[in-house]
C-alpha positions, -999 to +999 in steps of 0.1 A: -315+138-460-285+131-438-280+138-402-258+168-408-283+183-433-311+179-407-290+194-380-281+224-402-318+229-411-327+231-374-298+254-367-307+277-395-343+278-383-331+287-348-343+254-332-308+240-325-318+235-288-347+213-299-325+193-322-299+188-294-326+175-271-346+153-295-324+146-325-322+109-320-360+106-316-364+126-349-343+100-367-364+071-352-397+087-363-384+096-398-392+132-393-368+143-421-392+128-447-421+150-435-405+184-432-385+209-453-365+240-446-392+264-454-418+247-432-394+246-403-385+282-408-421+293-406-427+270-377-399+286-357-413+320-364-447+309-351-437+289-321-412+295-293-395+266-277-373+283-252-375+254-227-367+225-250-350+206-222-384+203-204-405+196-235-414+161-245-408+150-281-444+141-285-454+176-277-430+191-302-442+166-329-478+174-322-472+212-327-452+206-358-479+183-374-507+208-365-487+236-380-479+216-412-516+208-417-527+244-411-500+256-435-509+231-462-547+235-460-549+272-454-533+283-486-556+300-511-547+302-548-537+336-562-566+358-570-590+336-550-614+364-542 
C-alpha cells in the first residue's frame, strides 16, 4: 500500500487528523501491513480521537491493536448457538 492509499484510507474513516499528526510514524512502524479499510472504519466508529494533536502515537497504536485483537477473536461463526 502506498502513502496516498493509506492517507485516503484514514481520510475515509474520518481519522485524517490522526494521520496528519502521526503519518510518518505509521510508515516507520509498517502499520499499513497490519490494518485494512474495514478494520479502520470500525475502529473510527468505536473510538473518538478528537484531540489527536495531544495524543502520543504509542497510545493510538495500543488502542488499534487492542481493537484488532478483539475484532478478530470475538467473531462467532454463523449459527453458532
